[in-house]
C-alpha positions in Angstrom: 52.7 -36.1 2.1 52.1 -39.7 3.0 48.5 -40.9 2.8 46.9 -40.2 6.2 45.4 -43.6 6.3 48.9 -45.2 6.5 49.9 -42.7 9.2 46.9 -43.5 11.3 47.2 -47.2 10.9 51.0 -47.3 11.6 51.2 -44.7 14.4 47.9 -44.8 16.1 45.2 -47.2 14.9 47.0 -50.6 14.9 48.4 -50.4 18.5 45.0 -49.8 19.9 42.7 -51.9 17.7 43.0 -54.8 20.2 41.5 -52.4 22.8 38.7 -51.3 20.6 36.0 -53.2 22.5 36.8 -50.9 25.5 37.2 -47.6 23.5 34.1 -48.4 21.5 31.4 -47.2 23.9 33.4 -46.6 27.0 31.1 -44.1 28.6 28.0 -46.1 27.9 29.0 -49.0 30.1 27.1 -49.4 33.3 29.9 -51.1 35.1 32.9 -48.9 34.4 34.5 -49.5 37.8 35.2 -53.1 37.0 38.9 -53.7 37.5 39.3 -55.4 34.1 37.9 -52.3 32.3 40.2 -50.0 34.3 43.2 -52.2 33.4 42.3 -51.9 29.7 41.8 -48.2 30.0 45.2 -47.7 31.6 46.8 -49.6 28.7 45.3 -47.1 26.3 46.2 -44.1 28.4 49.8 -45.2 28.8 50.1 -45.6 25.1 48.9 -42.1 24.5 51.1 -40.7 27.3 54.2 -42.3 25.9 53.5 -41.6 22.2 56.2 -39.4 20.8 55.1 -35.8 20.5 56.2 -35.5 16.9 54.3 -38.7 15.9 51.0 -37.4 17.4 51.6 -33.9 16.0 52.2 -35.4 12.5 48.8 -37.1 12.5 47.1 -33.9 13.7 48.9 -31.8 11.1 47.8 -34.1 8.3 44.2 -33.6 9.3 44.4 -29.8 9.8 47.0 -29.0 7.2 49.1 -27.2 9.7 51.2 -27.9 12.8 49.5 -27.7 16.2 50.7 -25.3 18.8 52.1 -26.9 22.0 48.9 -25.8 23.8 46.6 -27.4 21.2 48.6 -30.6 21.2 48.6 -30.9 25.0 44.8 -30.3 25.1 44.1 -33.0 22.6 46.3 -35.5 24.4 44.9 -34.5 27.8 41.2 -35.2 26.9 42.2 -38.7 25.8 44.5 -39.4 28.8 41.8 -38.2 31.2 39.1 -40.4 29.8 37.1 -37.4 28.5 37.1 -38.6 24.9 38.2 -41.6 23.0 41.0 -41.5 20.4 38.5 -42.0 17.6 36.3 -39.2 18.8 39.2 -36.8 19.0 40.2 -37.7 15.4 36.7 -37.5 14.1 36.1 -34.1 15.7 39.2 -32.8 14.1 38.0 -34.1 10.7 34.6 -32.5 11.1 35.7 -29.2 12.8 35.7 -26.1 10.6 39.4 -26.1 10.0 39.8 -29.8 9.7 36.7 -30.1 7.5 38.1 -27.5 5.1 41.4 -29.3 4.9 39.7 -32.7 4.6 37.7 -31.5 1.6 41.0 -30.7 -0.1 42.5 -34.1 0.9 39.5 -36.3 0.9 41.1 -38.8 -1.6 43.8 -39.4 1.1 41.3 -39.9 3.9 38.4 -41.8 2.4 39.8 -45.2 3.4 39.8 -44.0 7.0 36.1 -43.0 6.7 35.2 -46.4 5.3 37.1 -48.2 8.0 35.3 -46.3 10.7 32.0 -46.9 8.9 32.6 -50.7 8.9 33.5 -50.6 12.6 30.2 -48.9 13.4 28.4 -51.3 11.0 29.7 -54.3 13.0 28.8 -52.7 16.3 25.3 -51.8 15.2 24.2 -54.7 12.9 26.1 -57.9 13.6 24.1 -59.9 16.1 25.1 -61.3 19.5 26.4 -64.9 19.3 28.4 -67.3 21.4 30.2 -69.6 19.0 31.5 -67.7 15.9 33.3 -68.6 12.7 35.2 -65.6 11.3 36.2 -66.5 7.7 39.1 -64.5 6.4 39.7 -62.6 9.6 43.5 -62.7 9.7 43.8 -59.1 8.6 41.2 -57.8 11.0 39.1 -60.2 13.1 35.5 -59.5 14.0 36.6 -58.9 17.6 39.3 -56.4 16.5 36.8 -54.6 14.3 34.7 -53.8 17.4 32.3 -56.7 18.0 30.4 -55.5 21.1 29.2 -58.7 22.6 30.6 -61.3 24.9 31.3 -64.6 23.2 32.5 -68.1 24.1 34.7 -68.7 21.1 35.7 -67.0 17.8 37.4 -69.3 15.4 39.4 -67.4 12.7 39.7 -69.4 9.5 42.1 -68.0 6.9 44.6 -69.2 4.3 48.1 -70.1 5.3 50.6 -67.3 4.7 51.8 -68.6 1.4 48.2 -68.6 0.0 47.5 -65.0 0.8 48.2 -61.9 -1.3 51.6 -60.3 -0.7 50.5 -57.6 1.6 48.9 -60.1 4.1 51.6 -62.8 4.1 53.4 -61.5 7.1 50.3 -61.3 9.3 50.6 -63.8 12.1 47.5 -65.2 13.8 47.7 -65.9 17.5 45.3 -67.6 19.9 44.1 -65.2 22.5 42.0 -65.2 25.6 39.7 -62.2 25.9 38.5 -61.1 29.4 35.1 -59.6 29.7 33.2 -58.3 32.7 32.1 -61.5 34.3 33.7 -63.9 31.9 36.1 -64.6 29.2 36.2 -65.9 25.6 38.7 -67.6 23.4 39.9 -66.5 19.9 41.3 -69.5 18.1 42.6 -69.8 14.5 43.1 -72.4 11.9 44.4 -72.5 8.4 42.0 -73.7 5.7 39.7 -72.9 2.9 36.2 -71.4 3.3 34.8 -74.0 0.9 36.0 -76.8 3.0 34.5 -76.6 6.5 34.6 -80.3 7.4 36.2 -79.5 10.7 33.0 -78.0 11.9 30.0 -80.2 12.8 26.5 -79.7 11.5 24.4 -77.2 13.4 27.3 -76.1 15.6 27.9 -72.4 14.9 25.8 -69.4 16.0 27.3 -66.9 13.6 29.4 -67.1 10.4 31.0 -63.8 9.6 32.5 -62.9 6.2 34.0 -59.4 6.3 35.2 -58.1 2.9 36.0 -61.7 1.8 33.5 -62.9 -0.8 34.9 -60.5 -3.4 38.2 -62.5 -3.2 36.5 -65.7 -4.2 35.2 -66.9 -7.6 31.4 -67.0 -7.7 31.3 -70.9 -7.8 33.6 -70.9 -4.7 31.3 -68.5 -2.9 28.3 -70.8 -3.7 30.1 -73.7 -2.2 31.0 -71.7 0.9 27.3 -70.6 1.3 26.3 -74.3 1.3 28.9 -75.2 3.9 27.9 -72.2 6.1 24.3 -73.3 5.9 25.3 -76.8 7.0 27.3 -75.7 10.1 24.8 -73.0 11.3 22.5 -73.7 14.2 18.8 -73.4 13.2 18.6 -70.0 14.8 22.1 -68.9 13.6 23.2 -66.0 11.5 25.2 -65.5 8.4 26.6 -62.0 7.9 28.8 -60.4 5.3 29.8 -57.1 3.8 31.4 -56.5 0.4 31.9 -53.6 -2.1 29.0 -52.6 -4.3 29.9 -52.9 -8.0 27.6 -50.0 -9.0 30.0 -47.8 -7.1 33.3 -49.5 -7.7 32.8 -49.4 -11.5 32.3 -45.7 -11.2 35.3 -45.5 -8.9 37.6 -47.3 -11.4 36.3 -45.6 -14.5 39.2 -44.3 -16.5 41.7 -46.1 -14.3 41.7 -49.5 -16.0 37.9 -50.0 -15.5 38.7 -53.1 -13.4 38.1 -53.9 -9.8 39.1 -51.6 -6.9 41.6 -54.2 -5.6 43.9 -56.3 -7.7 43.1 -59.4 -5.7 39.4 -59.2 -6.2 37.8 -62.0 -8.3 34.4 -60.4 -8.5 32.5 -57.4 -7.2 28.8 -57.9 -6.9 25.8 -55.9 -8.0 23.4 -56.0 -5.0 20.6 -57.9 -6.8 23.0 -60.6 -8.0 24.5 -61.2 -4.5 21.1 -61.2 -2.9 19.8 -63.8 -5.4 22.8 -66.0 -4.7 22.2 -65.8 -1.0 18.5 -66.6 -1.3 19.2 -69.4 -3.8 21.5 -70.9 -1.2 18.7 -71.2 1.3 19.2 -68.0 3.3 16.6 -65.4 4.3 17.9 -61.9 4.3 16.5 -60.3 7.4 18.5 -57.1 7.1 20.2 -55.4 4.2 22.0 -52.1 4.7 24.1 -49.8 2.5 27.3 -48.4 4.1 28.8 -45.1 3.0 25.9 -43.7 1.0 27.2 -42.0 -2.2 24.1 -40.6 -4.0 26.0 -37.9 -5.9 28.5 -40.4 -7.3 25.7 -42.9 -8.2 23.5 -40.5 -10.1 26.2 -38.4 -11.8 28.2 -41.6 -12.7 31.3 -39.6 -11.7 33.0 -40.6 -8.5 32.7 -37.8 -6.0 34.9 -38.3 -2.9 32.9 -35.6 -1.0 30.1 -38.2 -0.7 32.2 -39.7 2.1 31.7 -36.5 4.0 28.2 -35.5 3.0 26.5 -38.9 2.5 24.9 -40.8 5.3 26.9 -43.5 7.1 24.1 -46.0 6.6 21.3 -46.1 4.0 18.4 -48.4 3.0 19.5 -47.7 -0.6 22.2 -50.3 -1.1 22.6 -49.6 -4.8 23.8 -46.0 -4.0 26.2 -47.1 -1.2 29.8 -48.1 -1.5 29.5 -51.2 0.7 26.6 -53.6 1.0 25.9 -55.5 4.2 23.6 -58.5 4.7 22.4 -60.3 7.8 20.9 -63.6 6.9 19.1 -66.4 8.7 18.3 -70.0 7.6 15.1 -70.6 5.6 12.7 -72.5 7.8 
């Protein structure tokens, strides 16, 4: 059986990621009747309606461990098509339902990446602050906007390496400029090729938010220190610098017995929380929020990686050392 994360990404997740800002909190919007929102909703509904029955059934079967009956399948597609529930809520409920939960426990190794991906989406929605002019460093594989950023913005600039400078799996990703329509306005998503340590194209005090999503682990520490310095230079006095990255306390447990290296072959470093926090503070930042994402207390204390922590652990925790991902929201030192 193929890994479910690949199935979801290939057959369901990727085609609707660009609509995530609408799916995200659809029923919490106060102005749902706006025509732009309805147009976006219709795009999603049409995608579900036209999805091949076997494709959708294959995803559901991977979660439950059995094929759905025609009646079950029609019901699940119906609640999405009729705006009763979002795609993500339907999948989550299947995971956490009695039957799906039992099967998920058996196949948690296959689905843990899906849990982490959803956790990061919720992390961005909940903790990354509102900003108008944003620099998204390393966002070619999943921009801040595509990961669910919930606020209106004037401009997001995605800065990433040219294709030949990226690892093999990301070389074919094409970055395109986009215009995003909001209720009562619009924002631009631009892109540029370059290096995070060389931000000379950006003026001093010009950026409201610098976002670094799962990027700093791909840089040597001395490169990261240069990048922090540049980020500090281009941020406005009331600007934010936010990043998330794997926590080495958990990744060293995760890789124990499997080469004892890093969890990704392209990683240059994986930080222990105190080391990363010290680098940020030494670079002139004040950490105003630090959160652990995917709390894994059983794995941390037993020193044996337990995938069930993805089901039983809290999504967010104040205990960063016991969490798989560490998130920091920083401001400039006054």
